[in-house]
C-alpha positions, 0 to 999 in steps of 0.5 A, spaced: 407 628 250 400 627 248 399 623 242 393 625 237 386 622 237 388 615 235 384 611 230 383 603 230 382 599 225 380 592 226 375 587 222 371 583 227 369 576 225 361 577 225 356 572 229 349 574 227 343 573 231 338 566 230 332 568 226 326 563 224 328 557 221 327 549 219 328 545 224 335 544 228 337 551 226 335 554 233 337 548 236 344 549 233 344 556 236 342 554 243 347 549 243 353 554 241 350 559 246 352 553 251 359 552 248 356 546 246 359 546 238 359 539 237 352 539 238 351 545 234 355 543 228 350 536 228 344 541 227 347 545 222 351 541 218 345 537 214 341 544 213 348 547 210 349 541 206 341 543 203 343 550 202 341 554 208 345 560 208 345 561 215 347 554 217 353 555 212 355 562 215 355 559 222 359 552 220 364 557 217 365 561 223 366 554 227 371 553 222 374 560 222 374 560 230 376 553 231 369 551 234 368 544 235 372 543 229 379 544 227 380 551 225 380 551 217 380 558 214 380 555 207 374 551 209 371 557 213 371 561 206 368 556 202 362 556 207 362 564 207 362 564 199 356 559 199 352 564 204 354 570 200 352 568 194 345 567 197 346 574 200 347 573 207 350 580 209 354 577 215 358 571 211 359 576 205 363 581 210 367 575 213 368 573 206 370 580 205 375 580 211 378 573 208 380 577 201 382 583 205 387 578 209 388 572 205 385 568 210 383 561 207 383 565 200 389 569 196 389 576 198 385 580 193 383 587 195 378 587 189 374 582 191 374 584 199 372 591 196 366 587 192 363 583 197 364 589 203 360 593 198 354 588 197 354 587 205 354 594 207 348 596 202 345 590 205 346 594 212 351 590 215 354 595 220 361 591 220 361 591 212 359 599 213 365 600 218 370 596 214 368 600 207 369 606 212 376 604 214 378 602 206 376 609 204 380 612 210 386 609 209 385 609 201 386 601 201 384 598 195 380 605 193 382 612 192 383 615 199 376 619 200 375 622 207 367 624 205 366 617 203 369 614 209 365 619 214 358 616 210 359 609 211 362 610 218 355 614 219 351 608 217 354 604 221 354 608 227 347 609 226 346 602 228 350 603 234 357 600 232 362 603 237 368 603 232 365 607 227 362 612 232 370 613 234 373 613 227 367 618 225 369 622 231 376 622 228 374 625 222 370 630 225 376 632 230 380 633 224 375 636 219 377 630 214 371 630 209 366 633 214 365 640 217 370 640 223 366 639 230 369 638 236 363 637 240 360 632 236 366 629 235 366 628 243 359 626 243 361 620 238 367 619 243 362 618 249 358 614 245 363 609 243 367 609 250 360 607 254 359 601 249 366 599 252 371 600 245 377 602 247 379 607 242 373 611 244 375 611 251 382 613 249 379 619 244 374 621 249 380 622 255 384 625 250 378 630 248 378 632 256 385 632 256 385 637 251 379 640 252 376 639 245 369 639 245 368 638 253 371 643 258 378 641 260 378 636 265 384 632 267 381 627 272 376 625 267 382 624 262 385 619 267 379 616 268 377 614 261 384 613 259 384 608 265 379 604 262 382 603 255 389 601 258 385 596 262 384 593 255 391 594 254 390 599 248 397 602 248 395 609 246 391 610 253 397 607 257 402 612 254 397 618 256 396 615 262 404 616 262 404 623 260 399 625 265 403 622 271 410 625 268 407 632 268 403 631 274 397 633 270 390 631 275 395 627 279 401 627 283 407 628 279 410 620 279 416 618 275 416 611 276 408 611 275 410 614 269 415 609 267 411 604 269 406 606 263 410 607 258 414 600 259 407 597 258 406 601 251 413 600 249 412 593 250 406 592 245 411 596 240 408 603 241 413 607 238 411 614 242 412 610 249 419 607 246 421 614 245 418 617 252 422 612 256 428 613 252 428 620 254 427 618 262 433 614 261 437 620 258 436 625 263 436 620 269 429 622 270 426 617 276 431 612 273 439 611 273 441 615 267 443 610 261 445 613 255 446 607 251 439 604 253 436 611 251 439 610 245 437 603 244 430 605 245 430 611 240 433 607 235 427 602 236 422 608 236 425 611 229 425 604 226 417 604 227 418 611 223 417 616 229 420 623 228 422 625 234 426 618 236 429 620 229 431 626 231 433 623 238 437 618 235 442 623 231 442 628 238 444 622 243 450 620 238 454 626 239 454 624 246 456 616 245 463 614 243 463 609 237 463 603 242 457 605 246 453 607 239 455 599 237 452 597 244 446 601 243 445 598 236 446 591 238 441 592 244 436 595 239 436 589 235 435 585 241 429 589 243 426 589 236 427 581 236 425 579 243 419 576 245 419 579 252 421 586 252 420 587 259 424 582 262 430 584 257 429 591 259 429 589 267 436 585 265 439 592 263 435 596 268 432 593 274 
């Protein structure tokens, strides 16, 4: 019931460190570090108006994050553009992210790719990572795992934890690179030790499977728990699987259910399906085939193939009224803002 090594594709707004500048820039950095963005903006704004790309980037960040000013993605993108055109790698990355997500500018994968490439060639680790994601997903470019691996490695060499994790994933799958479980586990560990939930989860899964490291369920639990504490649903799910199967822990169906619930509430289809299986069997919970069917339907709507199969099977065990009830319940689950509260009303 474990899940596969799980990639997490994120694009973060980058905060660049300060560097020698005209008078006022460093004072602004120091004020921002104290959380005094009003003073920071007063220091940076004149410099930005005069064309200082670092100050323009910082002003863009303030508008992006709503620090000291009202959140304004259009203004943020405008300031990023001014800095990006002067070669500021952080602004180029953030402008690319804005085009990628249509935040403050029209969504445009072509322009996103153009700015990511400029920033990545300039050595920006986030842009290198984001380019790797695009090639891995085939978004705006042909899907090329080898090219994804190349960009991930450049970012990983700079200590980028998500790039390490995703490069490890490619090495695990042998996609675009020679399969190397030991190197993948090393990269997962480096990522995990830098606090990346995806690295912690994937290291836990490596220990769970004995892939690239000696199998160790205790270590698997430890690293899953670190990722779960950050709200990472795949790790929450896999903790549930350890408790359900009694791997490295005493078998505990209630603990399994609690972890599955947490991940299911985040929309994680594997856990929605796993929770449904507990209810269909009455394993540690009162048997409730209608609730199980609703959970299977919810997971199937997210494309989970096992859940789709479970939907077909459980329909043979329900009459038409029960099937209608399960469908209505699944729709309520899909549209509620409080999945757990609704679940508790059905199965306290």
